[in-house]
VOPAGU-2260 file (C-alpha; in pm, 1 decimal, decimal comma):
REM VOPAGU-2260
SITE   aa  ch    i         X         Y         Z
SITE  MET   A    0     -17,7     -16,9      14,9
SITE  THR   A    1     158,2     343,7     -43,6
SITE  ASP   A    2     198,1     582,9     211,0
SITE  HIS   A    3     -84,6     834,0       2,2
SITE  ALA   A    4    -354,1     533,2      58,5
SITE  ALA   A    5    -285,4     427,4     429,3
SITE  ALA   A    6    -303,0     792,4     474,5
SITE  GLY   A    7    -623,2     745,9     336,3
SITE  VAL   A    8    -756,4     406,9     503,9
SITE  ASN   A    9    -624,7     603,0     882,5
SITE  ALA   A   10    -846,4     899,4     808,2
SITE  ALA   A   11   -1158,2     747,8     683,6
SITE  GLN   A   12   -1075,4     509,9    1054,2
SITE  ARG   A   13    -997,2     849,1    1210,3
SITE  LEU   A   14   -1358,3     996,8    1089,4
SITE  ALA   A   15   -1492,7     666,8    1168,3
SITE  ALA   A   16   -1433,8     634,3    1465,0
SITE  GLU   A   17   -1529,9    1048,7    1583,0
SITE  VAL   A   18   -1911,9     950,8    1398,7
SITE  ARG   A   19   -1873,2     580,9    1647,1
SITE  ALA   A   20   -1812,0     797,6    1954,7
SITE  GLU   A   21   -2038,3    1073,3    1917,7
SITE  MET   A   22   -2310,3     813,8    1835,1
SITE  ALA   A   23   -2252,7     674,0    2149,3
SITE  ARG   A   24   -2251,1    1064,8    2397,1
SITE  GLN   A   25   -2594,4    1006,3    2231,0
SITE  LYS   A   26   -2641,6     671,9    2220,2
SITE  ARG   A   27   -2752,8     615,9    1885,2
SITE  THR   A   28   -2744,9     273,8    1694,9
SITE  ALA   A   29   -2611,1     241,2    1345,0
SITE  GLY   A   30   -2898,3     112,1    1240,7
SITE  GLU   A   31   -3052,5     504,1    1333,4
SITE  MET   A   32   -2784,9     597,9    1130,2
SITE  ALA   A   33   -2800,6     346,7     889,5
SITE  LYS   A   34   -3193,2     534,5     783,4
SITE  VAL   A   35   -3089,3     861,3     844,9
SITE  ILE   A   36   -2842,4     813,6     504,0
SITE  GLY   A   37   -3036,0     571,6     325,1
SITE  THR   A   38   -2863,9     256,4     317,3
SITE  THR   A   39   -2813,3    -103,7     455,5
SITE  PRO   A   40   -2759,0    -135,0     871,8
SITE  HIS   A   41   -2445,3    -347,3     720,9
SITE  THR   A   42   -2299,2     -75,7     488,8
SITE  ALA   A   43   -2347,0     182,0     785,2
SITE  GLY   A   44   -2143,9    -105,9    1003,0
SITE  ARG   A   45   -1879,5     -73,4     724,5
SITE  ARG   A   46   -1869,2     316,7     690,2
SITE  LEU   A   47   -1851,8     307,0    1086,0
SITE  SER   A   48   -1554,6      49,9    1067,7
SITE  GLY   A   49   -1347,6     286,2     815,8
SITE  ALA   A   50   -1382,0      -3,0     597,7
SITE  VAL   A   51   -1552,6     188,2     325,4
SITE  PRO   A   52   -1486,5     548,7     412,9
SITE  PHE   A   53   -1827,5     838,3     414,4
SITE  ASN   A   54   -1891,9     992,8     137,0
SITE  ILE   A   55   -1906,1    1380,2     186,8
SITE  ALA   A   56   -2313,2    1360,8     160,7
SITE  GLU   A   57   -2333,9    1074,4     383,1
SITE  LEU   A   58   -2097,7    1254,5     614,3
SITE  ASP   A   59   -2301,1    1625,1     618,8
SITE  ALA   A   60   -2646,0    1415,4     669,9
SITE  VAL   A   61   -2444,2    1233,4     984,4
SITE  ALA   A   62   -2349,6    1522,5    1128,5
SITE  LYS   A   63   -2732,7    1702,1    1099,6
SITE  TRP   A   64   -2849,7    1380,7    1250,5
SITE  LEU   A   65   -2580,4    1467,8    1547,4
SITE  GLY   A   66   -2653,8    1779,1    1634,2
SITE  VAL   A   67   -2267,6    1863,9    1576,3
SITE  ASP   A   68   -2111,9    2051,4    1314,1
SITE  LEU   A   69   -1938,6    1819,2     976,6
SITE  ALA   A   70   -1626,2    2028,9    1015,9
SITE  SER   A   71   -1563,3    1873,3    1401,8
SITE  LEU   A   72   -1576,0    1614,9    1244,0
SITE  MET   A   73   -1336,6    1585,1     950,9
SITE  ARG   A   74   -1093,9    1828,7    1256,7
SITE  GLU   A   75    -750,2    1637,6    1370,6
SITE  PRO   A   76    -802,5    1513,8    1676,3
SITE  ARG   A   77    -498,6    1788,4    1832,3
SITE  SER   A   78    -659,9    2032,3    1632,3
SITE  ARG   A   79   -1069,1    1937,6    1823,0
SITE  ALA   A   80    -859,9    1959,6    2138,4
SITE  MET   A   81    -648,7    2258,7    2125,6
SITE  ALA   A   82   -1029,0    2435,2    1912,1
SITE  SER   A   83   -1278,8    2359,5    2298,2
């Protein structure tokens, strides 16, 4: 895997982790998220695991559903800590 491809995988996994964390704080389920993004629970689970990256439309829908700013989900962890 190239460094660029590895960076993309890591970014997808970090983003998925942020979405999972926010969903856990709000006690939301993957099944609920699947309905929000118009997909199956299986596909939603693959997004949440980072195996398949979210697309921007899905991220926008999830951010609105969770009541969080889309940009806050996409920031690097260090940037979020400094923004707080």
